[in-house]
C-alpha positions in Angstrom: 18.8 2.1 -27.0 21.7 0.6 -28.8 24.5 -0.6 -26.6 28.1 0.0 -27.7 30.4 -2.8 -28.6 34.0 -2.6 -27.5 36.2 -5.0 -29.4 39.7 -5.9 -28.3 42.0 -8.1 -30.3 43.1 -11.3 -28.5 45.5 -14.1 -29.4 44.7 -16.2 -32.4 42.8 -13.3 -33.9 39.8 -13.8 -31.6 37.6 -10.8 -30.6 36.0 -9.9 -27.3 32.5 -8.5 -27.1 32.0 -6.4 -24.1 28.9 -4.8 -22.7 29.9 -2.6 -19.7 26.4 -1.3 -18.8 24.4 -4.5 -19.2 22.0 -5.0 -16.2 20.4 -8.2 -14.9 19.0 -10.2 -17.7 17.3 -13.2 -16.3 13.8 -13.3 -14.6 12.0 -16.3 -13.3 11.9 -18.0 -16.7 14.8 -16.9 -18.8 15.2 -13.5 -20.5 11.9 -11.8 -21.5 10.6 -8.5 -22.7 9.1 -6.6 -25.6 10.8 -7.4 -28.9 13.2 -4.7 -30.3 13.5 -3.1 -26.9 16.2 -3.8 -24.3 16.9 -6.5 -23.4 15.0 -8.3 -26.2 17.0 -6.9 -29.2 18.8 -8.9 -31.8 22.1 -7.3 -30.7 21.6 -8.5 -27.1 20.4 -11.9 -28.3 23.6 -12.3 -30.3 25.7 -11.5 -27.3 23.7 -13.8 -25.0 24.2 -16.6 -27.6 28.0 -16.0 -27.6 28.0 -16.0 -23.8 26.0 -19.1 -23.3 27.9 -20.8 -26.1 31.2 -20.1 -24.3 29.7 -21.2 -21.0 28.8 -24.6 -22.4 31.8 -25.1 -24.6 33.9 -28.0 -23.4 37.5 -27.2 -23.8 39.5 -29.9 -25.5 36.5 -31.3 -27.4 35.9 -30.5 -31.0 32.1 -31.2 -31.3 29.6 -29.0 -29.6 25.9 -29.0 -30.3 22.9 -26.8 -29.4 19.3 -27.2 -30.3 17.0 -24.2 -30.8 13.3 -24.2 -30.9 10.8 -21.3 -31.0 7.1 -20.5 -30.9 5.2 -18.7 -33.7 5.9 -15.1 -32.9 7.1 -12.9 -35.8 10.2 -11.8 -33.9 11.2 -15.5 -33.5 13.0 -15.4 -36.9 15.1 -12.4 -35.8 16.1 -14.0 -32.5 16.7 -17.4 -34.0 19.2 -15.8 -36.5 20.9 -13.7 -33.8 21.3 -16.5 -31.3 22.7 -18.7 -34.1 25.3 -16.1 -35.0 26.4 -15.8 -31.4 26.5 -19.5 -30.7 28.4 -20.4 -33.9 30.9 -17.6 -33.2 31.9 -19.5 -30.1 32.2 -22.8 -31.9 28.8 -24.3 -31.3 27.0 -26.3 -34.0 23.3 -25.2 -34.1 20.4 -27.5 -34.9 17.3 -25.5 -35.7 14.0 -27.2 -34.8 11.5 -24.5 -35.9 8.2 -24.1 -34.1 8.1 -26.8 -31.3 6.8 -26.7 -27.7 9.2 -25.8 -24.9 9.1 -29.4 -23.5 10.3 -30.7 -26.9 13.5 -28.6 -26.5 14.1 -30.2 -23.1 13.5 -33.6 -24.6 15.6 -33.2 -27.8 18.5 -31.5 -25.9 18.9 -34.7 -24.0 18.1 -37.2 -26.7 20.4 -35.5 -29.3 23.2 -35.4 -26.8 23.4 -31.6 -27.1 25.4 -29.4 -24.8 22.6 -26.8 -24.6 18.9 -26.3 -25.5 17.4 -22.9 -26.3 13.7 -22.0 -26.6 12.7 -18.7 -28.1 9.3 -17.9 -26.6 7.5 -15.5 -24.2 5.1 -18.3 -23.2 1.7 -16.8 -22.4 2.7 -13.2 -23.0 1.3 -11.2 -26.0 2.8 -11.4 -29.5 4.9 -8.3 -29.2 6.9 -9.9 -26.4 9.5 -12.6 -26.7 12.0 -14.4 -24.5 14.9 -16.9 -24.4 14.9 -20.0 -22.1 17.9 -22.3 -21.7 18.2 -26.0 -20.9 21.3 -27.8 -19.9 22.5 -31.1 -21.4 20.4 -33.0 -18.9 17.3 -31.3 -20.4 16.5 -29.3 -17.3 16.4 -25.5 -17.1 19.5 -23.8 -15.8 20.0 -22.9 -12.1 20.3 -19.4 -10.7 24.0 -19.9 -10.4 24.4 -20.8 -14.1 22.3 -17.9 -15.2 24.4 -15.5 -13.0 27.6 -16.8 -14.6 26.1 -16.3 -18.1 25.2 -12.7 -17.2 28.8 -12.2 -16.0 30.0 -13.5 -19.3 27.7 -11.2 -21.2 28.8 -8.2 -19.2 32.6 -8.9 -19.1 33.1 -10.2 -22.6 33.4 -13.4 -24.6 36.4 -14.8 -26.5 35.5 -15.8 -30.0 36.9 -18.8 -31.7 39.4 -18.6 -34.6 37.8 -18.6 -38.1 38.4 -22.3 -38.7 36.5 -23.3 -35.6 33.3 -21.4 -36.2 30.2 -23.6 -35.8 27.7 -24.8 -38.4 23.9 -24.4 -38.5 21.4 -27.0 -39.8 17.6 -27.4 -39.9 16.1 -30.5 -38.3 12.9 -31.3 -40.0 11.6 -34.2 -37.8 11.8 -32.5 -34.4 8.1 -32.3 -34.0 7.5 -35.9 -35.0 10.1 -37.1 -32.4 8.2 -35.0 -29.8 4.8 -36.4 -30.8 6.1 -40.0 -30.4 7.6 -39.2 -27.0 4.3 -37.6 -25.8 2.3 -40.6 -27.0 4.7 -43.0 -25.2 3.6 -41.4 -21.9 0.0 -42.5 -22.6 -0.9 -46.1 -21.4 0.0 -48.4 -24.2 -3.2 -50.5 -24.1 -5.4 -47.4 -24.2 -6.9 -45.4 -27.1 -9.0 -42.3 -27.3 -11.6 -43.8 -29.6 -15.0 -42.3 -28.9 -13.7 -39.2 -27.2 -14.4 -35.8 -28.7 -11.6 -33.4 -27.6 -11.4 -29.6 -28.2 -7.7 -28.6 -28.2 -6.8 -24.9 -28.1 -3.2 -24.4 -29.2 -3.2 -20.6 -28.7 -1.9 -20.1 -32.2 1.4 -21.1 -30.7 4.1 -23.7 -30.8 1.8 -26.7 -30.5 -0.5 -25.8 -33.3 0.5 -28.9 -35.3 1.8 -31.4 -32.7 -1.2 -31.3 -30.3 -3.9 -32.1 -32.9 -1.6 -34.7 -34.5 -0.9 -36.6 -31.2 -4.6 -36.6 -30.2 -5.8 -37.8 -33.6 -3.1 -40.5 -33.8 -4.4 -41.9 -30.4 -7.9 -42.1 -31.8 -9.7 -39.0 -30.6 -12.1 -36.9 -32.6 -10.3 -33.5 -32.6 -11.8 -30.1 -32.7 -8.8 -27.8 -33.1 -8.9 -24.1 -32.0 -6.0 -21.6 -32.2 -4.2 -23.4 -35.0 -3.8 -20.6 -37.6 -0.7 -18.6 -36.4 0.3 -15.6 -38.4 3.1 -14.3 -36.2 0.9 -11.7 -34.4 -2.0 -13.7 -32.9 -0.3 -16.0 -30.4 -2.4 -16.1 -27.2 -4.8 -13.6 -28.6 -8.3 -14.4 -27.5 -7.4 -18.1 -27.1 -5.2 -20.6 -25.2 -4.8 -21.2 -21.5 -5.0 -17.5 -20.6 -8.3 -17.1 -22.4 -10.2 -20.5 -22.1 -13.5 -18.9 -23.0 -13.0 -19.6 -26.8 -12.3 -23.3 -26.2 -15.2 -23.5 -23.7 -17.6 -22.2 -26.3 -16.3 -24.8 -28.8 -16.7 -27.6 -26.2 -20.4 -26.7 -25.7 -21.1 -26.1 -29.4 -19.6 -29.4 -30.5 -20.8 -31.5 -27.5 -17.2 -32.4 -26.7 -16.1 -34.5 -23.8 -13.3 -32.3 -22.7 -11.2 -29.2 -23.6 -7.4 -28.9 -23.5 -6.1 -25.3 -23.5 -2.4 -24.8 -24.1 -0.4 -21.6 -23.9 2.0 -20.1 -26.5 4.8 -22.5 -25.9 2.6 -25.4 -24.7 4.3 -25.9 -21.3 1.1 -25.3 -19.4 -2.5 -26.5 -19.7 -5.9 -25.5 -18.5 -8.6 -28.2 -18.7 -12.3 -27.8 -19.4 -15.1 -30.3 -18.6 -17.9 -31.1 -20.9 -19.9 -28.1 -19.7 -17.0 -25.7 -20.5 -16.0 -25.2 -16.9 -12.4 -24.6 -16.1 -10.2 -26.8 -14.0 -6.9 -25.2 -13.2 -3.6 -26.7 -12.4 -4.5 -27.1 -8.7 -7.5 -29.3 -9.5 -5.4 -31.4 -11.9 -2.6 -31.8 -9.4 -4.9 -32.8 -6.7 -6.5 -35.4 -8.9 -3.3 -37.0 -10.1 -1.6 -36.9 -6.7 -4.5 -38.8 -5.0 -4.5 -41.3 -7.9 -0.8 -41.8 -7.9 -0.7 -42.1 -4.1 -3.4 -44.8 -4.2 -1.5 -46.7 -6.8 1.8 -46.3 -5.0 3.3 -44.2 -7.8 3.7 -40.9 -5.9 7.3 -40.7 -5.0 8.1 -39.1 -1.6 4.5 -39.0 -0.6 4.2 -35.4 -1.6 3.2 -32.9 -4.3 5.4 -30.0 -5.1 3.6 -26.7 -5.8 4.2 -23.0 -5.5 3.0 -20.5 -2.9 0.2 -19.6 -5.3 -1.6 -22.9 -5.0 -4.9 -22.7 -3.2 -5.3 -23.6 0.5 -8.1 -25.9 -0.6 -5.6 -28.1 -2.4 -3.5 -28.3 0.7 -6.4 -29.4 2.8 -7.5 -32.0 0.1 -4.0 -33.5 0.0 -3.9 -33.7 3.8 -7.1 -35.7 3.7 -5.4 -38.2 1.5 -2.2 -38.4 3.6 -0.2 -36.4 1.1 2.2 -33.6 1.9 2.4 -30.3 0.0 5.9 -28.9 -0.6 5.6 -25.2 -1.5 8.2 -23.3 -3.5 8.6 -19.8 -5.0 6.7 -19.0 -8.1 8.1 -20.5 -11.3 8.2 -24.0 -12.7 11.9 -23.9 -12.5 11.8 -23.8 -8.7 9.2 -26.5 -8.6 11.5 -28.8 -10.7 14.5 -27.9 -8.5 12.6 -29.0 -5.4 11.4 -32.1 -7.1 14.9 -33.2 -8.1 16.3 -32.4 -4.7 13.6 -34.3 -2.8 13.1 -37.2 -5.2 9.5 -36.2 -6.0 7.8 -37.0 -9.3 4.8 -34.7 -9.5 4.6 -31.0 -9.2 3.4 -27.8 -10.9 1.6 -24.5 -10.7 -1.9 -23.4 -10.4 -1.5 -21.6 -13.7 -1.2 -25.0 -15.5 2.5 -25.9 -15.5 2.4 -29.6 -14.7 5.7 -31.4 -14.2 5.9 -35.2 -14.3 9.6 -36.1 -14.1 8.9 -39.7 -14.9 8.1 -38.5 -18.4 9.5 -35.0 -18.9 12.1 -32.5 -17.6 9.8 -29.5 -17.6 6.1 -28.6 -17.7 4.3 -30.2 -20.6 0.7 -29.1 -21.3 0.0 -31.7 -23.9 1.4 -34.6 -21.9 -0.6 -33.5 -18.8 -3.7 -33.3 -21.0 -3.2 -36.9 -22.1 -2.8 -38.0 -18.5 -6.1 -36.5 -17.7 -7.7 -38.2 -20.7 -6.3 -41.5 -19.4 -7.8 -40.8 -16.0 -11.2 -40.0 -17.7 -11.2 -43.3 -19.6 -10.2 -45.4 -16.5 -12.8 -43.8 -14.3 -15.6 -44.2 -16.9 -16.9 -40.8 -15.6 -17.6 -37.5 -17.2 -14.9 -34.8 -17.0 -17.1 -32.7 -14.7 -17.1 -35.6 -12.2 -13.3 -36.0 -12.3 -11.8 -32.6 -12.8 -13.2 -30.8 -9.7 -11.8 -32.7 -6.8 -11.9 -30.0 -4.0 -13.7 -26.8 -3.2 -11.1 -24.0 -3.4 -10.9 -21.3 -0.7 -11.9 -18.0 -2.3 -8.9 -16.5 -3.9 -8.5 -13.1 -5.4 -5.6 -12.0 -7.6 -5.1 -8.6 -9.1 -2.2 -7.1 -11.0 -0.9 -3.5 -11.2 1.4 -2.6 -14.0 4.4 -0.3 -13.2 7.0 1.5 -15.3 10.7 0.8 -15.6 12.5 2.3 -12.6 9.5 2.4 -10.3 9.7 0.5 -7.0 6.2 0.8 -5.5 6.7 -2.0 -2.9 9.5 0.0 -1.3 7.2 3.0 -0.5 5.9 3.7 3.0 2.3 4.1 1.9 2.3 0.7 0.2 4.0 -1.0 3.1 1.4 0.4 5.4 -1.5 -0.9 3.2 0.1 -4.3 3.2 0.6 -4.4 6.9 -3.1 -3.3 7.4 -4.3 -6.0 5.1 -2.2 -8.7 6.8 -3.8 -7.6 10.1 -7.3 -8.0 8.6 -6.5 -11.5 7.2 -4.7 -12.8 10.3 -6.4 -16.0 11.3 -8.8 -15.8 8.2 -6.5 -16.4 5.3 -3.2 -15.5 3.7 -1.7 -12.7 1.6 1.0 -13.0 -1.1 2.5 -10.0 -2.9 5.3 -10.2 -5.4 6.7 -8.8 -8.6 6.1 -10.9 -11.7 9.2 -12.4 -13.0 8.0 -12.2 -16.6 6.1 -8.9 -16.9 6.3 -5.5 -15.2 3.5 -6.3 -12.8 2.9 -6.3 -9.1 0.7 -9.3 -8.3 -1.5 -9.1 -5.2 -3.1 -12.3 -4.2 -5.1 -13.2 -1.1 -7.2 -16.1 0.2 -9.9 -16.0 2.8 -13.2 -17.7 3.4 -14.6 -14.3 4.4 -15.0 -12.7 1.0 -15.7 -9.3 2.4 -12.3 -9.2 4.1 -10.8 -10.8 1.0 -12.0 -8.1 -1.4 -11.2 -5.3 1.0 -7.7 -6.5 1.7 -6.7 -6.8 -2.0 -8.5 -3.6 -3.1 -6.7 -1.5 -0.4 -3.3 -2.7 -1.6 -4.2 -2.3 -5.2 -5.3 1.3 -4.5 -2.0 2.0 -2.7 0.2 0.6 -5.5 -1.8 2.3 -8.2 -1.4 5.6 -6.4 2.4 4.9 -6.1 2.9 4.3 -9.8 0.5 7.1 -11.1 
């Protein structure tokens, strides 16, 4: 549905864009949705660009700079142009990076002294979706308060600059090379990857060039997977959400390890030499114990979300390490890390945040840290990657339509209460709306798998009946 634009003349000939009926835009990771449907239309992106440009414009200063990166989705061209128009209309100079990983935008926003960084990506979502993420001048994602203010500016209107103050746009050709050098600098300087055979699955996404390049330059024999993007195949049968393809390549090529990235390369799933998956919890447990033993784990704690497995918590306790839990979303992990002075955190899904090296989750950097651990230990990946036995965990998703509120219905509330009663003393239950897709996520953990399955299935059935 097209939203009307109301224009009011202001002093100096500026115009005001006003969207009286705009609803909440931001989810847990920026703005996201199906391309060419509200809110992910070019029109809305233009208005968001103008609003965020006005938010970050420093009055009294003549130079304002924003960097924009994107993944490989077909709709990225459309949103790149729309955001550029909105940003330049408020006096921002735009530097276009082209396809680069999300962590590269955080890095280059800070290193190029930009006022703002923008990443156009829907991460692990299918190709028809897209999204917009924002980074402040410090390279970190915006707070809830900043996003709320930008939403207000979108809804209430934005003053445009006079014609002689409109910003410029310029392509930056070496952004990916700068990022590759930064990623390599996080790897131990005296170490090389000679003799290691590595499968890297780039999900036909933003890292399709940088990941194989970085690994090859460090000496690895690289078997690339998911490096032929066509605008429509990002995350399709590959990447961190579908590691089976990379697992087959690991076994077929006799590789030592597999590294599976998602569409914007801010998360990673690792594979051992047998093609078995090690998720973010296993990697975080490994690194937390190693860093604690070396005196490198700041605050004596790991920061993870409520989704992380109870087995990880028990493993950390055995090593004298605390687990700080947050809400779901790497942004909340980073906020807790910064507030508490911690330097390691992440999510079970593969967002790994190492603030000594990066401002957000970085799948490639995490993969390199695992390879360094592999070399130092002298062991096989299967001996290093699986550090604890997870408590059985079951996660199921139920899709709902716009306007539906199944979690507010009495039948669903009753099913949840019954399941909580079954799990009491035997595990835990977590039910939430996804912040990136129209899904209700139902997750439970219990060492009694009969109770586990019955609890989740009863809630799923209630939610499915509610949305039918």
